[in-house]
Structures are given as C-alpha cells and as structure tokens.
HTML snippet that shows the backbone in 3Dmol.js (N, CA, C, O; Angstrom):
<script src="https://3Dmol.org/build/3Dmol-min.js"></script>
<div id="view" style="width:600px;height:400px;position:relative"></div>
<script>
const pdb = `
ATOM      1  N   MET A   1     -78.825 -79.728 -76.740  1.00  0.00           N
ATOM      2  CA  MET A   1     -78.592 -78.728 -75.711  1.00  0.00           C
ATOM      3  C   MET A   1     -78.901 -77.355 -76.316  1.00  0.00           C
ATOM      4  O   MET A   1     -78.359 -76.989 -77.358  1.00  0.00           O
ATOM      5  N   ASN A   2     -79.768 -76.615 -75.656  1.00  0.00           N
ATOM      6  CA  ASN A   2     -80.115 -75.297 -76.187  1.00  0.00           C
ATOM      7  C   ASN A   2     -79.122 -74.236 -75.721  1.00  0.00           C
ATOM      8  O   ASN A   2     -78.221 -74.510 -74.929  1.00  0.00           O
ATOM      9  N   THR A   3     -79.307 -73.034 -76.223  1.00  0.00           N
ATOM     10  CA  THR A   3     -78.380 -71.939 -75.939  1.00  0.00           C
ATOM     11  C   THR A   3     -78.283 -71.638 -74.451  1.00  0.00           C
ATOM     12  O   THR A   3     -77.188 -71.444 -73.924  1.00  0.00           O
ATOM     13  N   LEU A   4     -79.402 -71.599 -73.784  1.00  0.00           N
ATOM     14  CA  LEU A   4     -79.401 -71.310 -72.349  1.00  0.00           C
ATOM     15  C   LEU A   4     -78.619 -72.358 -71.570  1.00  0.00           C
ATOM     16  O   LEU A   4     -77.875 -72.018 -70.650  1.00  0.00           O
ATOM     17  N   GLU A   5     -78.776 -73.614 -71.925  1.00  0.00           N
ATOM     18  CA  GLU A   5     -78.046 -74.693 -71.250  1.00  0.00           C
ATOM     19  C   GLU A   5     -76.549 -74.577 -71.499  1.00  0.00           C
ATOM     20  O   GLU A   5     -75.747 -74.832 -70.600  1.00  0.00           O
ATOM     21  N   ARG A   6     -76.171 -74.195 -72.709  1.00  0.00           N
ATOM     22  CA  ARG A   6     -74.734 -74.026 -73.020  1.00  0.00           C
ATOM     23  C   ARG A   6     -74.144 -72.870 -72.221  1.00  0.00           C
ATOM     24  O   ARG A   6     -73.034 -72.971 -71.698  1.00  0.00           O
ATOM     25  N   ILE A   7     -74.888 -71.777 -72.131  1.00  0.00           N
ATOM     26  CA  ILE A   7     -74.411 -70.623 -71.355  1.00  0.00           C
ATOM     27  C   ILE A   7     -74.282 -70.995 -69.882  1.00  0.00           C
ATOM     28  O   ILE A   7     -73.300 -70.645 -69.226  1.00  0.00           O
ATOM     29  N   GLU A   8     -75.280 -71.705 -69.373  1.00  0.00           N
ATOM     30  CA  GLU A   8     -75.248 -72.133 -67.973  1.00  0.00           C
ATOM     31  C   GLU A   8     -74.059 -73.054 -67.712  1.00  0.00           C
ATOM     32  O   GLU A   8     -73.367 -72.906 -66.705  1.00  0.00           O
ATOM     33  N   GLU A   9     -73.823 -73.994 -68.606  1.00  0.00           N
ATOM     34  CA  GLU A   9     -72.695 -74.921 -68.453  1.00  0.00           C
ATOM     35  C   GLU A   9     -71.369 -74.176 -68.481  1.00  0.00           C
ATOM     36  O   GLU A   9     -70.461 -74.477 -67.706  1.00  0.00           O
ATOM     37  N   LYS A  10     -71.262 -73.199 -69.381  1.00  0.00           N
ATOM     38  CA  LYS A  10     -70.035 -72.404 -69.470  1.00  0.00           C
ATOM     39  C   LYS A  10     -69.815 -71.619 -68.171  1.00  0.00           C
ATOM     40  O   LYS A  10     -68.687 -71.516 -67.689  1.00  0.00           O
ATOM     41  N   GLY A  11     -70.894 -71.069 -67.609  1.00  0.00           N
ATOM     42  CA  GLY A  11     -70.793 -70.333 -66.350  1.00  0.00           C
ATOM     43  C   GLY A  11     -70.383 -71.225 -65.193  1.00  0.00           C
ATOM     44  O   GLY A  11     -69.592 -70.826 -64.339  1.00  0.00           O
ATOM     45  N   ILE A  12     -70.922 -72.430 -65.169  1.00  0.00           N
ATOM     46  CA  ILE A  12     -70.554 -73.375 -64.111  1.00  0.00           C
ATOM     47  C   ILE A  12     -69.076 -73.738 -64.217  1.00  0.00           C
ATOM     48  O   ILE A  12     -68.368 -73.767 -63.210  1.00  0.00           O
ATOM     49  N   LYS A  13     -68.611 -74.015 -65.431  1.00  0.00           N
ATOM     50  CA  LYS A  13     -67.193 -74.350 -65.624  1.00  0.00           C
ATOM     51  C   LYS A  13     -66.299 -73.196 -65.198  1.00  0.00           C
ATOM     52  O   LYS A  13     -65.264 -73.405 -64.564  1.00  0.00           O
ATOM     53  N   ARG A  14     -66.700 -71.977 -65.547  1.00  0.00           N
ATOM     54  CA  ARG A  14     -65.907 -70.798 -65.181  1.00  0.00           C
ATOM     55  C   ARG A  14     -65.870 -70.637 -63.659  1.00  0.00           C
ATOM     56  O   ARG A  14     -64.828 -70.309 -63.092  1.00  0.00           O
ATOM     57  N   GLY A  15     -66.988 -70.864 -63.014  1.00  0.00           N
ATOM     58  CA  GLY A  15     -67.036 -70.776 -61.559  1.00  0.00           C
ATOM     59  C   GLY A  15     -66.133 -71.798 -60.894  1.00  0.00           C
ATOM     60  O   GLY A  15     -65.472 -71.498 -59.900  1.00  0.00           O
ATOM     61  N   ILE A  16     -66.107 -72.998 -61.439  1.00  0.00           N
ATOM     62  CA  ILE A  16     -65.227 -74.042 -60.911  1.00  0.00           C
ATOM     63  C   ILE A  16     -63.769 -73.640 -61.082  1.00  0.00           C
ATOM     64  O   ILE A  16     -62.961 -73.809 -60.169  1.00  0.00           O
ATOM     65  N   GLU A  17     -63.431 -73.103 -62.266  1.00  0.00           N
ATOM     66  CA  GLU A  17     -62.053 -72.665 -62.511  1.00  0.00           C
ATOM     67  C   GLU A  17     -61.633 -71.579 -61.524  1.00  0.00           C
ATOM     68  O   GLU A  17     -60.518 -71.600 -61.003  1.00  0.00           O
ATOM     69  N   ILE A  18     -62.529 -70.638 -61.273  1.00  0.00           N
ATOM     70  CA  ILE A  18     -62.225 -69.553 -60.330  1.00  0.00           C
ATOM     71  C   ILE A  18     -62.018 -70.113 -58.926  1.00  0.00           C
ATOM     72  O   ILE A  18     -61.088 -69.709 -58.228  1.00  0.00           O
ATOM     73  N   GLY A  19     -62.872 -71.033 -58.512  1.00  0.00           N
ATOM     74  CA  GLY A  19     -62.735 -71.651 -57.195  1.00  0.00           C
ATOM     75  C   GLY A  19     -61.449 -72.433 -57.051  1.00  0.00           C
ATOM     76  O   GLY A  19     -60.795 -72.382 -56.009  1.00  0.00           O
ATOM     77  N   GLU A  20     -61.085 -73.160 -58.099  1.00  0.00           N
ATOM     78  CA  GLU A  20     -59.836 -73.931 -58.055  1.00  0.00           C
ATOM     79  C   GLU A  20     -58.633 -72.999 -57.951  1.00  0.00           C
ATOM     80  O   GLU A  20     -57.693 -73.284 -57.209  1.00  0.00           O
ATOM     81  N   LYS A  21     -58.654 -71.888 -58.688  1.00  0.00           N
ATOM     82  CA  LYS A  21     -57.548 -70.931 -58.634  1.00  0.00           C
ATOM     83  C   LYS A  21     -57.443 -70.322 -57.242  1.00  0.00           C
ATOM     84  O   LYS A  21     -56.345 -70.196 -56.699  1.00  0.00           O
ATOM     85  N   LYS A  22     -58.583 -69.941 -56.658  1.00  0.00           N
ATOM     86  CA  LYS A  22     -58.558 -69.368 -55.312  1.00  0.00           C
ATOM     87  C   LYS A  22     -57.996 -70.364 -54.302  1.00  0.00           C
ATOM     88  O   LYS A  22     -57.206 -69.992 -53.434  1.00  0.00           O
ATOM     89  N   SER A  23     -58.394 -71.608 -54.412  1.00  0.00           N
ATOM     90  CA  SER A  23     -57.897 -72.642 -53.497  1.00  0.00           C
ATOM     91  C   SER A  23     -56.404 -72.849 -53.669  1.00  0.00           C
ATOM     92  O   SER A  23     -55.662 -72.928 -52.690  1.00  0.00           O
ATOM     93  N   ARG A  24     -55.966 -72.935 -54.920  1.00  0.00           N
ATOM     94  CA  ARG A  24     -54.541 -73.131 -55.208  1.00  0.00           C
ATOM     95  C   ARG A  24     -53.733 -71.963 -54.679  1.00  0.00           C
ATOM     96  O   ARG A  24     -52.678 -72.155 -54.074  1.00  0.00           O
ATOM     97  N   ASP A  25     -54.228 -70.739 -54.908  1.00  0.00           N
ATOM     98  CA  ASP A  25     -53.508 -69.557 -54.434  1.00  0.00           C
ATOM     99  C   ASP A  25     -53.421 -69.535 -52.910  1.00  0.00           C
ATOM    100  O   ASP A  25     -52.405 -69.120 -52.351  1.00  0.00           O
ATOM    101  N   GLU A  26     -54.463 -69.972 -52.251  1.00  0.00           N
ATOM    102  CA  GLU A  26     -54.453 -70.005 -50.785  1.00  0.00           C
ATOM    103  C   GLU A  26     -53.417 -71.016 -50.273  1.00  0.00           C
ATOM    104  O   GLU A  26     -52.716 -70.750 -49.298  1.00  0.00           O
ATOM    105  N   VAL A  27     -53.328 -72.163 -50.931  1.00  0.00           N
ATOM    106  CA  VAL A  27     -52.326 -73.168 -50.559  1.00  0.00           C
ATOM    107  C   VAL A  27     -50.922 -72.594 -50.765  1.00  0.00           C
ATOM    108  O   VAL A  27     -50.047 -72.758 -49.915  1.00  0.00           O
ATOM    109  N   ILE A  28     -50.718 -71.928 -51.887  1.00  0.00           N
ATOM    110  CA  ILE A  28     -49.409 -71.330 -52.164  1.00  0.00           C
ATOM    111  C   ILE A  28     -49.057 -70.308 -51.086  1.00  0.00           C
ATOM    112  O   ILE A  28     -47.942 -70.315 -50.563  1.00  0.00           O
ATOM    113  N   LYS A  29     -49.999 -69.434 -50.753  1.00  0.00           N
ATOM    114  CA  LYS A  29     -49.752 -68.424 -49.710  1.00  0.00           C
ATOM    115  C   LYS A  29     -49.408 -69.085 -48.381  1.00  0.00           C
ATOM    116  O   LYS A  29     -48.492 -68.648 -47.684  1.00  0.00           O
ATOM    117  N   ASN A  30     -50.137 -70.129 -48.033  1.00  0.00           N
ATOM    118  CA  ASN A  30     -49.856 -70.820 -46.772  1.00  0.00           C
ATOM    119  C   ASN A  30     -48.485 -71.465 -46.788  1.00  0.00           C
ATOM    120  O   ASN A  30     -47.769 -71.409 -45.788  1.00  0.00           O
ATOM    121  N   LEU A  31     -48.104 -72.074 -47.892  1.00  0.00           N
ATOM    122  CA  LEU A  31     -46.777 -72.691 -47.981  1.00  0.00           C
ATOM    123  C   LEU A  31     -45.675 -71.642 -47.887  1.00  0.00           C
ATOM    124  O   LEU A  31     -44.631 -71.890 -47.284  1.00  0.00           O
ATOM    125  N   ILE A  32     -45.901 -70.480 -48.475  1.00  0.00           N
ATOM    126  CA  ILE A  32     -44.922 -69.398 -48.382  1.00  0.00           C
ATOM    127  C   ILE A  32     -44.775 -68.962 -46.926  1.00  0.00           C
ATOM    128  O   ILE A  32     -43.662 -68.770 -46.435  1.00  0.00           O
ATOM    129  N   ARG A  33     -45.909 -68.808 -46.241  1.00  0.00           N
ATOM    130  CA  ARG A  33     -45.900 -68.300 -44.861  1.00  0.00           C
ATOM    131  C   ARG A  33     -45.326 -69.293 -43.850  1.00  0.00           C
ATOM    132  O   ARG A  33     -44.609 -68.889 -42.935  1.00  0.00           O
ATOM    133  N   ILE A  34     -45.630 -70.586 -44.000  1.00  0.00           N
ATOM    134  CA  ILE A  34     -45.309 -71.523 -42.921  1.00  0.00           C
ATOM    135  C   ILE A  34     -44.175 -72.496 -43.229  1.00  0.00           C
ATOM    136  O   ILE A  34     -43.844 -73.342 -42.398  1.00  0.00           O
ATOM    137  N   SER A  35     -43.581 -72.383 -44.407  1.00  0.00           N
ATOM    138  CA  SER A  35     -42.532 -73.342 -44.721  1.00  0.00           C
ATOM    139  C   SER A  35     -41.274 -72.637 -45.199  1.00  0.00           C
ATOM    140  O   SER A  35     -41.277 -71.444 -45.501  1.00  0.00           O
ATOM    141  N   ASP A  36     -40.214 -73.403 -45.258  1.00  0.00           N
ATOM    142  CA  ASP A  36     -38.946 -72.909 -45.795  1.00  0.00           C
ATOM    143  C   ASP A  36     -38.737 -73.403 -47.225  1.00  0.00           C
ATOM    144  O   ASP A  36     -37.619 -73.376 -47.739  1.00  0.00           O
ATOM    145  N   LEU A  37     -39.809 -73.852 -47.859  1.00  0.00           N
ATOM    146  CA  LEU A  37     -39.697 -74.355 -49.230  1.00  0.00           C
ATOM    147  C   LEU A  37     -39.327 -73.224 -50.181  1.00  0.00           C
ATOM    148  O   LEU A  37     -39.728 -72.076 -49.986  1.00  0.00           O
ATOM    149  N   LYS A  38     -38.563 -73.558 -51.205  1.00  0.00           N
ATOM    150  CA  LYS A  38     -38.196 -72.591 -52.229  1.00  0.00           C
ATOM    151  C   LYS A  38     -39.345 -72.466 -53.219  1.00  0.00           C
ATOM    152  O   LYS A  38     -40.221 -73.328 -53.293  1.00  0.00           O
ATOM    153  N   ASP A  39     -39.323 -71.379 -53.973  1.00  0.00           N
ATOM    154  CA  ASP A  39     -40.403 -71.118 -54.922  1.00  0.00           C
ATOM    155  C   ASP A  39     -40.592 -72.250 -55.917  1.00  0.00           C
ATOM    156  O   ASP A  39     -41.726 -72.595 -56.250  1.00  0.00           O
ATOM    157  N   ASP A  40     -39.494 -72.835 -56.397  1.00  0.00           N
ATOM    158  CA  ASP A  40     -39.625 -73.919 -57.379  1.00  0.00           C
ATOM    159  C   ASP A  40     -40.251 -75.171 -56.758  1.00  0.00           C
ATOM    160  O   ASP A  40     -40.941 -75.924 -57.445  1.00  0.00           O
ATOM    161  N   GLN A  41     -40.016 -75.393 -55.480  1.00  0.00           N
ATOM    162  CA  GLN A  41     -40.623 -76.537 -54.804  1.00  0.00           C
ATOM    163  C   GLN A  41     -42.128 -76.319 -54.616  1.00  0.00           C
ATOM    164  O   GLN A  41     -42.929 -77.227 -54.836  1.00  0.00           O
ATOM    165  N   ILE A  42     -42.495 -75.114 -54.211  1.00  0.00           N
ATOM    166  CA  ILE A  42     -43.915 -74.797 -54.059  1.00  0.00           C
ATOM    167  C   ILE A  42     -44.607 -74.864 -55.410  1.00  0.00           C
ATOM    168  O   ILE A  42     -45.719 -75.381 -55.518  1.00  0.00           O
ATOM    169  N   ALA A  43     -43.955 -74.346 -56.438  1.00  0.00           N
ATOM    170  CA  ALA A  43     -44.526 -74.368 -57.785  1.00  0.00           C
ATOM    171  C   ALA A  43     -44.787 -75.791 -58.250  1.00  0.00           C
ATOM    172  O   ALA A  43     -45.833 -76.077 -58.833  1.00  0.00           O
ATOM    173  N   LEU A  44     -43.853 -76.670 -57.997  1.00  0.00           N
ATOM    174  CA  LEU A  44     -44.005 -78.070 -58.390  1.00  0.00           C
ATOM    175  C   LEU A  44     -45.191 -78.704 -57.658  1.00  0.00           C
ATOM    176  O   LEU A  44     -45.976 -79.442 -58.254  1.00  0.00           O
ATOM    177  N   ALA A  45     -45.311 -78.411 -56.381  1.00  0.00           N
ATOM    178  CA  ALA A  45     -46.404 -78.982 -55.591  1.00  0.00           C
ATOM    179  C   ALA A  45     -47.766 -78.429 -56.023  1.00  0.00           C
ATOM    180  O   ALA A  45     -48.769 -79.141 -55.985  1.00  0.00           O
ATOM    181  N   ALA A  46     -47.796 -77.162 -56.431  1.00  0.00           N
ATOM    182  CA  ALA A  46     -49.064 -76.508 -56.758  1.00  0.00           C
ATOM    183  C   ALA A  46     -49.413 -76.564 -58.242  1.00  0.00           C
ATOM    184  O   ALA A  46     -50.532 -76.231 -58.632  1.00  0.00           O
ATOM    185  N   GLY A  47     -48.461 -76.983 -59.064  1.00  0.00           N
ATOM    186  CA  GLY A  47     -48.728 -77.063 -60.498  1.00  0.00           C
ATOM    187  C   GLY A  47     -48.731 -75.714 -61.197  1.00  0.00           C
ATOM    188  O   GLY A  47     -49.484 -75.494 -62.146  1.00  0.00           O
ATOM    189  N   VAL A  48     -47.881 -74.813 -60.718  1.00  0.00           N
ATOM    190  CA  VAL A  48     -47.745 -73.491 -61.326  1.00  0.00           C
ATOM    191  C   VAL A  48     -46.261 -73.244 -61.593  1.00  0.00           C
ATOM    192  O   VAL A  48     -45.421 -74.092 -61.292  1.00  0.00           O
ATOM    193  N   THR A  49     -45.947 -72.094 -62.152  1.00  0.00           N
ATOM    194  CA  THR A  49     -44.548 -71.764 -62.410  1.00  0.00           C
ATOM    195  C   THR A  49     -43.909 -71.147 -61.170  1.00  0.00           C
ATOM    196  O   THR A  49     -44.594 -70.617 -60.296  1.00  0.00           O
ATOM    197  N   ALA A  50     -42.591 -71.227 -61.115  1.00  0.00           N
ATOM    198  CA  ALA A  50     -41.854 -70.609 -60.015  1.00  0.00           C
ATOM    199  C   ALA A  50     -42.027 -69.091 -60.054  1.00  0.00           C
ATOM    200  O   ALA A  50     -42.043 -68.443 -59.007  1.00  0.00           O
ATOM    201  N   ASP A  51     -42.157 -68.523 -61.245  1.00  0.00           N
ATOM    202  CA  ASP A  51     -42.380 -67.079 -61.364  1.00  0.00           C
ATOM    203  C   ASP A  51     -43.718 -66.682 -60.728  1.00  0.00           C
ATOM    204  O   ASP A  51     -43.819 -65.626 -60.103  1.00  0.00           O
ATOM    205  N   TYR A  52     -44.728 -67.517 -60.884  1.00  0.00           N
ATOM    206  CA  TYR A  52     -46.041 -67.256 -60.284  1.00  0.00           C
ATOM    207  C   TYR A  52     -45.915 -67.236 -58.760  1.00  0.00           C
ATOM    208  O   TYR A  52     -46.449 -66.344 -58.101  1.00  0.00           O
ATOM    209  N   VAL A  53     -45.212 -68.217 -58.207  1.00  0.00           N
ATOM    210  CA  VAL A  53     -45.000 -68.277 -56.757  1.00  0.00           C
ATOM    211  C   VAL A  53     -44.191 -67.067 -56.297  1.00  0.00           C
ATOM    212  O   VAL A  53     -44.492 -66.464 -55.267  1.00  0.00           O
ATOM    213  N   SER A  54     -43.174 -66.724 -57.060  1.00  0.00           N
ATOM    214  CA  SER A  54     -42.340 -65.582 -56.712  1.00  0.00           C
ATOM    215  C   SER A  54     -43.144 -64.285 -56.675  1.00  0.00           C
ATOM    216  O   SER A  54     -42.949 -63.455 -55.788  1.00  0.00           O
ATOM    217  N   SER A  55     -44.046 -64.114 -57.636  1.00  0.00           N
ATOM    218  CA  SER A  55     -44.877 -62.904 -57.647  1.00  0.00           C
ATOM    219  C   SER A  55     -45.829 -62.885 -56.455  1.00  0.00           C
ATOM    220  O   SER A  55     -46.102 -61.824 -55.895  1.00  0.00           O
ATOM    221  N   MET A  56     -46.334 -64.052 -56.066  1.00  0.00           N
ATOM    222  CA  MET A  56     -47.196 -64.115 -54.883  1.00  0.00           C
ATOM    223  C   MET A  56     -46.389 -63.804 -53.628  1.00  0.00           C
ATOM    224  O   MET A  56     -46.867 -63.104 -52.736  1.00  0.00           O
ATOM    225  N   ARG A  57     -45.160 -64.325 -53.561  1.00  0.00           N
ATOM    226  CA  ARG A  57     -44.299 -64.068 -52.402  1.00  0.00           C
ATOM    227  C   ARG A  57     -44.023 -62.565 -52.287  1.00  0.00           C
ATOM    228  O   ARG A  57     -44.088 -61.989 -51.201  1.00  0.00           O
ATOM    229  N   ASN A  58     -43.719 -61.949 -53.419  1.00  0.00           N
ATOM    230  CA  ASN A  58     -43.442 -60.502 -53.416  1.00  0.00           C
ATOM    231  C   ASN A  58     -44.660 -59.712 -52.975  1.00  0.00           C
ATOM    232  O   ASN A  58     -44.528 -58.732 -52.242  1.00  0.00           O
ATOM    233  N   ALA A  59     -45.843 -60.122 -53.407  1.00  0.00           N
ATOM    234  CA  ALA A  59     -47.072 -59.427 -53.008  1.00  0.00           C
ATOM    235  C   ALA A  59     -47.321 -59.565 -51.512  1.00  0.00           C
ATOM    236  O   ALA A  59     -47.795 -58.626 -50.872  1.00  0.00           O
ATOM    237  N   LEU A  60     -47.007 -60.721 -50.955  1.00  0.00           N
ATOM    238  CA  LEU A  60     -47.203 -60.933 -49.520  1.00  0.00           C
ATOM    239  C   LEU A  60     -46.223 -60.116 -48.682  1.00  0.00           C
ATOM    240  O   LEU A  60     -46.530 -59.751 -47.547  1.00  0.00           O
ATOM    241  N   GLU A  61     -45.065 -59.833 -49.225  1.00  0.00           N
ATOM    242  CA  GLU A  61     -44.036 -59.107 -48.487  1.00  0.00           C
ATOM    243  C   GLU A  61     -44.264 -57.613 -48.503  1.00  0.00           C
ATOM    244  O   GLU A  61     -43.585 -56.885 -47.778  1.00  0.00           O
ATOM    245  N   ARG A  62     -45.190 -57.135 -49.300  1.00  0.00           N
ATOM    246  CA  ARG A  62     -45.444 -55.685 -49.381  1.00  0.00           C
ATOM    247  C   ARG A  62     -46.197 -55.178 -48.205  1.00  0.00           C
ATOM    248  O   ARG A  62     -46.486 -53.984 -48.126  1.00  0.00           O
TER     249      ARG A  62
END
`;
const viewer = $3Dmol.createViewer("view");
viewer.addModel(pdb, "pdb");
viewer.setStyle({}, {cartoon: {color: "spectrum"}});
viewer.zoomTo();
viewer.render();
</script>
C-alpha cells in the first residue's frame, strides 16, 4: 500500500467516524425530545456517558 492509499484509507475511516457520531448524536437528541428516559438510560442505549447526554440536553434547552 503506497502513501496515497494510506492517506485515502485514513480519510475514509475518519469520514465514517464523523458520520457515525452525527447519527448517534441525532438519535440522542431525538430520545431527549420525545421520551421520558433519563440521561443514564439514553447513554446506555447510545453507548455514551450520561455526562455526554446531559451536556446535549443542556444545549438543547438553551
């Protein structure tokens, strides 16, 4: 694998990571908006920390 191929592969992986984060964050926002679930329950479902969910909840309430 040459340098260009390695750079391209790294960029593709980074793009996938960004897309997965955006999707996960959107699910978290939707769960905050439409459910009565607590932050720790949403965190467990989304695979993040309760603090992460709490910070998203606070941002949505602003």
